CHARMM-style PDB file with segment names, atoms N, HN, CA, C and O in Angstrom:
ATOM      1  N   MET     1     104.384  51.900-152.858  1.00  0.00      PROA
ATOM      2  CA  MET     1     103.910  52.981-153.597  1.00  0.00      PROA
ATOM      3  C   MET     1     102.823  52.831-155.383  1.00  0.00      PROA
ATOM      4  O   MET     1     101.646  53.130-155.586  1.00  0.00      PROA
ATOM      5  N   PHE     2     104.003  52.188-156.460  1.00  0.00      PROA
ATOM      6  HN  PHE     2     104.959  51.944-156.295  1.00  0.00      PROA
ATOM      7  CA  PHE     2     104.270  50.776-157.720  1.00  0.00      PROA
ATOM      8  C   PHE     2     104.032  49.885-156.972  1.00  0.00      PROA
ATOM      9  O   PHE     2     104.369  49.900-155.788  1.00  0.00      PROA
ATOM     10  N   GLY     3     103.500  49.087-157.450  1.00  0.00      PROA
ATOM     11  HN  GLY     3     103.226  49.076-158.412  1.00  0.00      PROA
ATOM     12  CA  GLY     3     103.368  47.782-157.663  1.00  0.00      PROA
ATOM     13  C   GLY     3     104.001  46.623-158.544  1.00  0.00      PROA
ATOM     14  O   GLY     3     103.578  45.567-159.015  1.00  0.00      PROA
ATOM     15  N   LEU     4     105.530  47.487-158.552  1.00  0.00      PROA
ATOM     16  HN  LEU     4     105.873  48.345-158.169  1.00  0.00      PROA
ATOM     17  CA  LEU     4     105.987  46.103-159.976  1.00  0.00      PROA
ATOM     18  C   LEU     4     106.501  45.164-159.302  1.00  0.00      PROA
ATOM     19  O   LEU     4     107.220  45.397-158.330  1.00  0.00      PROA
ATOM     20  N   GLY     5     106.169  43.775-159.776  1.00  0.00      PROA
ATOM     21  HN  GLY     5     105.585  43.586-160.566  1.00  0.00      PROA
ATOM     22  CA  GLY     5     106.006  42.674-159.688  1.00  0.00      PROA
ATOM     23  C   GLY     5     107.067  41.675-160.240  1.00  0.00      PROA
ATOM     24  O   GLY     5     107.927  42.088-161.018  1.00  0.00      PROA
ATOM     25  N   LEU     6     107.024  40.308-159.837  1.00  0.00      PROA
ATOM     26  HN  LEU     6     106.326  39.973-159.205  1.00  0.00      PROA
ATOM     27  CA  LEU     6     107.856  39.566-161.433  1.00  0.00      PROA
ATOM     28  C   LEU     6     107.600  39.713-162.767  1.00  0.00      PROA
ATOM     29  O   LEU     6     108.419  39.699-163.686  1.00  0.00      PROA
ATOM     30  N   PRO     7     106.267  39.874-162.826  1.00  0.00      PROA
ATOM     31  CA  PRO     7     105.524  39.955-164.613  1.00  0.00      PROA
ATOM     32  C   PRO     7     106.031  41.151-164.780  1.00  0.00      PROA
ATOM     33  O   PRO     7     107.137  41.229-165.315  1.00  0.00      PROA
ATOM     34  N   GLU     8     105.174  42.645-164.262  1.00  0.00      PROA
ATOM     35  HN  GLU     8     104.275  42.582-163.828  1.00  0.00      PROA
ATOM     36  CA  GLU     8     105.931  43.535-164.832  1.00  0.00      PROA
ATOM     37  C   GLU     8     106.905  43.838-164.951  1.00  0.00      PROA
ATOM     38  O   GLU     8     107.085  44.754-165.753  1.00  0.00      PROA
ATOM     39  N   ILE     9     108.182  43.222-164.189  1.00  0.00      PROA
ATOM     40  HN  ILE     9     108.036  42.478-163.537  1.00  0.00      PROA
ATOM     41  CA  ILE     9     109.645  43.085-164.565  1.00  0.00      PROA
ATOM     42  C   ILE     9     110.190  42.569-165.510  1.00  0.00      PROA
ATOM     43  O   ILE     9     111.107  43.058-166.169  1.00  0.00      PROA
ATOM     44  N   ALA    10     109.492  41.166-165.714  1.00  0.00      PROA
ATOM     45  HN  ALA    10     108.747  40.768-165.179  1.00  0.00      PROA
ATOM     46  CA  ALA    10     109.744  41.252-166.931  1.00  0.00      PROA
ATOM     47  C   ALA    10     109.563  41.216-168.170  1.00  0.00      PROA
ATOM     48  O   ALA    10     110.242  40.892-169.145  1.00  0.00      PROA
ATOM     49  N   VAL    11     108.102  41.763-167.916  1.00  0.00      PROA
ATOM     50  HN  VAL    11     107.551  42.026-167.125  1.00  0.00      PROA
ATOM     51  CA  VAL    11     107.499  42.134-169.402  1.00  0.00      PROA
ATOM     52  C   VAL    11     108.218  43.468-170.141  1.00  0.00      PROA
ATOM     53  O   VAL    11     108.139  43.600-171.363  1.00  0.00      PROA
ATOM     54  N   MET    12     109.046  44.611-169.150  1.00  0.00      PROA
ATOM     55  HN  MET    12     109.110  44.504-168.157  1.00  0.00      PROA
ATOM     56  CA  MET    12     110.047  45.635-168.947  1.00  0.00      PROA
ATOM     57  C   MET    12     110.964  44.936-169.305  1.00  0.00      PROA
ATOM     58  O   MET    12     111.304  45.494-170.349  1.00  0.00      PROA
ATOM     59  N   LEU    13     111.663  44.031-169.161  1.00  0.00      PROA
ATOM     60  HN  LEU    13     111.387  43.578-168.313  1.00  0.00      PROA
ATOM     61  CA  LEU    13     113.247  43.083-169.828  1.00  0.00      PROA
ATOM     62  C   LEU    13     113.003  42.430-170.647  1.00  0.00      PROA
ATOM     63  O   LEU    13     113.984  41.764-170.977  1.00  0.00      PROA
ATOM     64  N   VAL    14     111.775  42.154-171.458  1.00  0.00      PROA
ATOM     65  HN  VAL    14     110.978  42.695-171.191  1.00  0.00      PROA
ATOM     66  CA  VAL    14     111.806  41.471-172.504  1.00  0.00      PROA
ATOM     67  C   VAL    14     111.692  42.753-173.489  1.00  0.00      PROA
ATOM     68  O   VAL    14     112.484  42.727-174.431  1.00  0.00      PROA
ATOM     69  N   THR    15     110.756  43.960-173.406  1.00  0.00      PROA
ATOM     70  HN  THR    15     110.113  43.981-172.641  1.00  0.00      PROA
ATOM     71  CA  THR    15     110.473  44.814-174.550  1.00  0.00      PROA
ATOM     72  C   THR    15     111.656  46.100-174.446  1.00  0.00      PROA
ATOM     73  O   THR    15     111.474  47.255-174.832  1.00  0.00      PROA
ATOM     74  N   VAL    16     112.949  45.527-173.793  1.00  0.00      PROA
ATOM     75  HN  VAL    16     113.097  44.589-173.480  1.00  0.00      PROA
ATOM     76  CA  VAL    16     113.927  46.736-173.810  1.00  0.00      PROA
ATOM     77  C   VAL    16     115.063  45.673-174.562  1.00  0.00      PROA
ATOM     78  O   VAL    16     116.034  46.192-175.112  1.00  0.00      PROA
ATOM     79  N   LEU    17     114.906  44.088-174.571  1.00  0.00      PROA
ATOM     80  HN  LEU    17     114.117  43.667-174.124  1.00  0.00      PROA
ATOM     81  CA  LEU    17     115.503  43.092-175.427  1.00  0.00      PROA
ATOM     82  C   LEU    17     115.010  43.188-176.572  1.00  0.00      PROA
ATOM     83  O   LEU    17     115.834  42.998-177.466  1.00  0.00      PROA
ATOM     84  N   LEU    18     113.890  43.430-176.929  1.00  0.00      PROA
ATOM     85  HN  LEU    18     113.220  43.584-176.202  1.00  0.00      PROA
ATOM     86  CA  LEU    18     113.365  43.153-178.377  1.00  0.00      PROA
ATOM     87  C   LEU    18     113.631  44.763-178.608  1.00  0.00      PROA
ATOM     88  O   LEU    18     114.123  44.949-179.721  1.00  0.00      PROA
ATOM     89  N   ILE    19     113.454  45.876-177.919  1.00  0.00      PROA
ATOM     90  HN  ILE    19     113.055  45.725-177.015  1.00  0.00      PROA
ATOM     91  CA  ILE    19     113.668  47.481-178.997  1.00  0.00      PROA
ATOM     92  C   ILE    19     115.376  47.243-178.968  1.00  0.00      PROA
ATOM     93  O   ILE    19     115.857  47.377-180.093  1.00  0.00      PROA
ATOM     94  N   PHE    20     116.252  46.959-178.034  1.00  0.00      PROA
ATOM     95  HN  PHE    20     115.860  46.851-177.120  1.00  0.00      PROA
ATOM     96  CA  PHE    20     117.827  47.253-178.067  1.00  0.00      PROA
ATOM     97  C   PHE    20     118.839  46.303-178.565  1.00  0.00      PROA
ATOM     98  O   PHE    20     120.005  46.546-178.879  1.00  0.00      PROA
ATOM     99  N   GLY    21     118.056  44.922-178.591  1.00  0.00      PROA
ATOM    100  HN  GLY    21     117.109  44.725-178.336  1.00  0.00      PROA
ATOM    101  CA  GLY    21     118.509  44.292-178.769  1.00  0.00      PROA
ATOM    102  C   GLY    21     119.918  43.287-178.075  1.00  0.00      PROA
ATOM    103  O   GLY    21     121.046  43.685-177.782  1.00  0.00      PROA
ATOM    104  N   PRO    22     119.318  41.849-177.964  1.00  0.00      PROA
ATOM    105  CA  PRO    22     120.658  41.570-177.027  1.00  0.00      PROA
ATOM    106  C   PRO    22     122.178  41.573-176.912  1.00  0.00      PROA
ATOM    107  O   PRO    22     122.738  41.010-175.972  1.00  0.00      PROA
ATOM    108  N   SER    23     123.148  42.507-178.321  1.00  0.00      PROA
ATOM    109  HN  SER    23     122.693  42.965-179.085  1.00  0.00      PROA
ATOM    110  CA  SER    23     124.254  42.827-178.423  1.00  0.00      PROA
ATOM    111  C   SER    23     124.257  44.368-177.724  1.00  0.00      PROA
ATOM    112  O   SER    23     125.289  44.637-177.108  1.00  0.00      PROA
ATOM    113  N   LYS    24     123.517  45.097-177.748  1.00  0.00      PROA
ATOM    114  HN  LYS    24     122.679  44.878-178.248  1.00  0.00      PROA
ATOM    115  CA  LYS    24     123.353  46.127-177.302  1.00  0.00      PROA
ATOM    116  C   LYS    24     123.290  46.170-175.997  1.00  0.00      PROA
ATOM    117  O   LYS    24     123.950  47.105-175.544  1.00  0.00      PROA
ATOM    118  N   LEU    25     122.553  45.281-174.905  1.00  0.00      PROA
ATOM    119  HN  LEU    25     122.017  44.521-175.273  1.00  0.00      PROA
ATOM    120  CA  LEU    25     122.685  45.632-173.449  1.00  0.00      PROA
ATOM    121  C   LEU    25     123.504  45.420-173.019  1.00  0.00      PROA
ATOM    122  O   LEU    25     123.468  45.801-171.849  1.00  0.00      PROA
ATOM    123  N   PRO    26     124.739  44.787-173.371  1.00  0.00      PROA
ATOM    124  CA  PRO    26     125.843  45.326-172.098  1.00  0.00      PROA
ATOM    125  C   PRO    26     126.504  47.197-172.011  1.00  0.00      PROA
ATOM    126  O   PRO    26     126.755  47.890-171.025  1.00  0.00      PROA
ATOM    127  N   GLN    27     126.601  47.495-173.455  1.00  0.00      PROA
ATOM    128  HN  GLN    27     126.398  46.932-174.256  1.00  0.00      PROA
ATOM    129  CA  GLN    27     126.907  48.786-173.391  1.00  0.00      PROA
ATOM    130  C   GLN    27     125.678  49.641-172.795  1.00  0.00      PROA
ATOM    131  O   GLN    27     126.070  50.676-172.256  1.00  0.00      PROA
ATOM    132  N   LEU    28     124.413  49.468-172.768  1.00  0.00      PROA
ATOM    133  HN  LEU    28     124.095  48.627-173.206  1.00  0.00      PROA
ATOM    134  CA  LEU    28     123.373  49.849-172.534  1.00  0.00      PROA
ATOM    135  C   LEU    28     123.562  50.165-170.972  1.00  0.00      PROA
ATOM    136  O   LEU    28     123.757  51.285-170.500  1.00  0.00      PROA
ATOM    137  N   GLY    29     123.442  48.675-170.096  1.00  0.00      PROA
ATOM    138  HN  GLY    29     123.284  47.765-170.480  1.00  0.00      PROA
ATOM    139  CA  GLY    29     123.501  48.700-168.819  1.00  0.00      PROA
ATOM    140  C   GLY    29     124.745  49.199-168.184  1.00  0.00      PROA
ATOM    141  O   GLY    29     124.729  49.576-167.013  1.00  0.00      PROA
ATOM    142  N   LYS    30     126.347  49.227-169.256  1.00  0.00      PROA
ATOM    143  HN  LYS    30     126.360  48.920-170.208  1.00  0.00      PROA
ATOM    144  CA  LYS    30     127.063  50.009-168.938  1.00  0.00      PROA
ATOM    145  C   LYS    30     127.362  52.234-168.694  1.00  0.00      PROA
ATOM    146  O   LYS    30     127.952  52.931-167.868  1.00  0.00      PROA
ATOM    147  N   SER    31     126.312  52.578-170.315  1.00  0.00      PROA
ATOM    148  HN  SER    31     125.834  52.013-170.986  1.00  0.00      PROA
ATOM    149  CA  SER    31     126.281  53.238-169.666  1.00  0.00      PROA
ATOM    150  C   SER    31     125.105  53.841-169.136  1.00  0.00      PROA
ATOM    151  O   SER    31     124.928  55.038-169.361  1.00  0.00      PROA
ATOM    152  N   ILE    32     124.197  53.141-168.405  1.00  0.00      PROA
ATOM    153  HN  ILE    32     124.340  52.169-168.222  1.00  0.00      PROA
ATOM    154  CA  ILE    32     123.247  53.523-167.728  1.00  0.00      PROA
ATOM    155  C   ILE    32     123.494  53.840-165.880  1.00  0.00      PROA
ATOM    156  O   ILE    32     122.967  54.511-164.993  1.00  0.00      PROA
ATOM    157  N   GLY    33     124.739  52.787-166.063  1.00  0.00      PROA
ATOM    158  HN  GLY    33     125.167  52.242-166.784  1.00  0.00      PROA
ATOM    159  CA  GLY    33     125.183  52.357-164.609  1.00  0.00      PROA
ATOM    160  C   GLY    33     126.709  54.123-164.099  1.00  0.00      PROA
ATOM    161  O   GLY    33     127.151  54.691-163.100  1.00  0.00      PROA
ATOM    162  N   SER    34     126.798  54.160-165.083  1.00  0.00      PROA
ATOM    163  HN  SER    34     126.439  53.698-165.894  1.00  0.00      PROA
ATOM    164  CA  SER    34     127.712  55.397-165.648  1.00  0.00      PROA
ATOM    165  C   SER    34     127.039  56.600-164.978  1.00  0.00      PROA
ATOM    166  O   SER    34     127.396  57.221-163.977  1.00  0.00      PROA
ATOM    167  N   ALA    35     125.953  56.782-165.793  1.00  0.00      PROA
ATOM    168  HN  ALA    35     125.663  56.278-166.607  1.00  0.00      PROA
ATOM    169  CA  ALA    35     125.007  57.794-165.748  1.00  0.00      PROA
ATOM    170  C   ALA    35     124.728  58.128-164.209  1.00  0.00      PROA
ATOM    171  O   ALA    35     124.821  59.264-163.744  1.00  0.00      PROA
ATOM    172  N   ILE    36     124.446  57.224-163.631  1.00  0.00      PROA
ATOM    173  HN  ILE    36     124.371  56.301-164.009  1.00  0.00      PROA
ATOM    174  CA  ILE    36     123.671  57.183-162.004  1.00  0.00      PROA
ATOM    175  C   ILE    36     125.056  57.637-161.455  1.00  0.00      PROA
ATOM    176  O   ILE    36     124.957  58.711-160.862  1.00  0.00      PROA
ATOM    177  N   LYS    37     126.816  56.929-161.493  1.00  0.00      PROA
ATOM    178  HN  LYS    37     126.896  56.057-161.975  1.00  0.00      PROA
ATOM    179  CA  LYS    37     127.395  56.946-161.043  1.00  0.00      PROA
ATOM    180  C   LYS    37     127.496  58.919-160.852  1.00  0.00      PROA
ATOM    181  O   LYS    37     127.441  59.775-159.970  1.00  0.00      PROA
ATOM    182  N   ASN    38     127.648  58.813-162.126  1.00  0.00      PROA
ATOM    183  HN  ASN    38     127.694  58.118-162.843  1.00  0.00      PROA
ATOM    184  CA  ASN    38     127.770  60.352-162.279  1.00  0.00      PROA
ATOM    185  C   ASN    38     127.081  61.677-161.562  1.00  0.00      PROA
ATOM    186  O   ASN    38     127.614  62.721-161.183  1.00  0.00      PROA
ATOM    187  N   PHE    39     125.771  61.270-161.520  1.00  0.00      PROA
ATOM    188  HN  PHE    39     125.338  60.422-161.828  1.00  0.00      PROA
ATOM    189  CA  PHE    39     124.590  62.076-160.868  1.00  0.00      PROA
ATOM    190  C   PHE    39     124.757  61.632-159.401  1.00  0.00      PROA
ATOM    191  O   PHE    39     124.934  62.604-158.665  1.00  0.00      PROA
ATOM    192  N   ARG    40     124.753  60.356-158.715  1.00  0.00      PROA
ATOM    193  HN  ARG    40     124.610  59.566-159.312  1.00  0.00      PROA
ATOM    194  CA  ARG    40     125.106  60.353-157.098  1.00  0.00      PROA
ATOM    195  C   ARG    40     126.309  61.281-157.002  1.00  0.00      PROA
ATOM    196  O   ARG    40     126.396  61.991-156.000  1.00  0.00      PROA
ATOM    197  N   ASN    41     127.456  61.359-158.158  1.00  0.00      PROA
ATOM    198  HN  ASN    41     127.386  60.782-158.972  1.00  0.00      PROA
ATOM    199  CA  ASN    41     128.763  62.179-157.301  1.00  0.00      PROA
ATOM    200  C   ASN    41     128.369  64.043-157.824  1.00  0.00      PROA
ATOM    201  O   ASN    41     129.084  65.043-157.760  1.00  0.00      PROA
ATOM    202  N   ALA    42     127.209  63.895-158.227  1.00  0.00      PROA
ATOM    203  HN  ALA    42     126.628  63.083-158.280  1.00  0.00      PROA
ATOM    204  CA  ALA    42     127.420  65.248-158.788  1.00  0.00      PROA
ATOM    205  C   ALA    42     125.840  65.864-157.994  1.00  0.00      PROA
ATOM    206  O   ALA    42     125.274  66.887-158.379  1.00  0.00      PROA
ATOM    207  N   VAL    43     125.375  65.046-156.927  1.00  0.00      PROA
ATOM    208  HN  VAL    43     125.835  64.215-156.615  1.00  0.00      PROA
ATOM    209  CA  VAL    43     124.337  65.410-156.051  1.00  0.00      PROA
ATOM    210  C   VAL    43     125.548  65.379-154.490  1.00  0.00      PROA
ATOM    211  O   VAL    43     125.624  66.339-153.723  1.00  0.00      PROA
ATOM    212  N   SER    44     125.896  64.831-154.417  1.00  0.00      PROA
ATOM    213  HN  SER    44     125.835  64.052-155.040  1.00  0.00      PROA
ATOM    214  CA  SER    44     126.963  64.770-153.628  1.00  0.00      PROA
ATOM    215  C   SER    44     127.942  65.663-153.186  1.00  0.00      PROA
ATOM    216  O   SER    44     128.167  65.839-151.988  1.00  0.00      PROA
ATOM    217  N   GLY    45     128.587  66.286-154.162  1.00  0.00      PROA
ATOM    218  HN  GLY    45     128.404  66.143-155.135  1.00  0.00      PROA
ATOM    219  CA  GLY    45     129.049  67.014-154.399  1.00  0.00      PROA
ATOM    220  C   GLY    45     130.551  67.068-154.624  1.00  0.00      PROA
ATOM    221  O   GLY    45     131.324  68.020-154.519  1.00  0.00      PROA
ATOM    222  N   LYS    46     130.778  65.730-154.981  1.00  0.00      PROA
ATOM    223  HN  LYS    46     130.150  64.956-155.067  1.00  0.00      PROA
ATOM    224  CA  LYS    46     132.052  65.174-155.518  1.00  0.00      PROA
ATOM    225  C   LYS    46     132.632  65.478-155.851  1.00  0.00      PROA
ATOM    226  O   LYS    46     132.586  66.621-155.395  1.00  0.00      PROA
ATOM    227  N   GLU    47     134.054  65.422-156.963  1.00  0.00      PROA
ATOM    228  HN  GLU    47     134.092  64.494-157.334  1.00  0.00      PROA
ATOM    229  CA  GLU    47     134.248  66.270-158.648  1.00  0.00      PROA
ATOM    230  C   GLU    47     135.488  65.006-158.793  1.00  0.00      PROA
ATOM    231  O   GLU    47     136.501  64.731-158.150  1.00  0.00      PROA
ATOM    232  N   ASN    48     134.833  64.456-159.939  1.00  0.00      PROA
ATOM    233  HN  ASN    48     134.010  64.680-160.461  1.00  0.00      PROA
ATOM    234  CA  ASN    48     135.687  63.448-160.689  1.00  0.00      PROA
ATOM    235  C   ASN    48     137.438  64.164-160.586  1.00  0.00      PROA
ATOM    236  O   ASN    48     137.668  65.362-160.754  1.00  0.00      PROA
ATOM    237  N   LYS    49     138.492  63.126-160.282  1.00  0.00      PROA
ATOM    238  HN  LYS    49     138.304  62.153-160.146  1.00  0.00      PROA
ATOM    239  CA  LYS    49     139.818  63.438-160.051  1.00  0.00      PROA
ATOM    240  C   LYS    49     140.438  64.258-161.657  1.00  0.00      PROA
ATOM    241  O   LYS    49     141.024  65.297-161.962  1.00  0.00      PROA
ATOM    242  N   LYS    50     139.888  63.068-162.338  1.00  0.00      PROA
ATOM    243  HN  LYS    50     139.412  62.224-162.089  1.00  0.00      PROA
ATOM    244  CA  LYS    50     140.383  63.569-163.832  1.00  0.00      PROA
ATOM    245  C   LYS    50     139.896  65.209-164.224  1.00  0.00      PROA
ATOM    246  O   LYS    50     140.633  66.082-164.684  1.00  0.00      PROA
ATOM    247  N   GLU    51     138.624  65.313-163.938  1.00  0.00      PROA
ATOM    248  HN  GLU    51     138.026  64.604-163.565  1.00  0.00      PROA
ATOM    249  CA  GLU    51     137.750  66.880-164.235  1.00  0.00      PROA
ATOM    250  C   GLU    51     138.951  67.800-163.577  1.00  0.00      PROA
ATOM    251  O   GLU    51     139.589  68.656-164.190  1.00  0.00      PROA
ATOM    252  N   SER    52     139.109  67.452-162.261  1.00  0.00      PROA
ATOM    253  HN  SER    52     138.591  66.757-161.762  1.00  0.00      PROA
ATOM    254  CA  SER    52     139.742  68.412-161.637  1.00  0.00      PROA
ATOM    255  C   SER    52     141.249  68.783-161.907  1.00  0.00      PROA
ATOM    256  O   SER    52     141.720  69.734-161.282  1.00  0.00      PROA
ATOM    257  N   LEU    53     141.898  68.207-162.648  1.00  0.00      PROA
ATOM    258  HN  LEU    53     141.515  67.435-163.155  1.00  0.00      PROA
ATOM    259  CA  LEU    53     143.093  67.971-162.519  1.00  0.00      PROA
ATOM    260  C   LEU    53     143.566  68.966-164.566  1.00  0.00      PROA
ATOM    261  O   LEU    53     144.636  69.083-165.163  1.00  0.00      PROA
ATOM    262  N   GLN    54     142.203  69.399-164.905  1.00  0.00      PROA
ATOM    263  HN  GLN    54     141.334  69.304-164.420  1.00  0.00      PROA
ATOM    264  CA  GLN    54     142.350  69.856-165.804  1.00  0.00      PROA
ATOM    265  C   GLN    54     141.964  71.107-165.918  1.00  0.00      PROA
ATOM    266  OT1 GLN    54     142.117  71.707-166.982  1.00  0.00      PROA
TER     267      GLN     54
END
């Protein structure tokens, strides 16, 4: 469908690095990962244990 090869991915990574800077990349990756995890849990119907205790 989309032809994403190594050159295209490299351009995207360099662009993200220029926009956010090297010091913000770990924080950005962590927030994207937690957002994906929360989305998957919401789609599958799983609840977070912390939220169900409150």
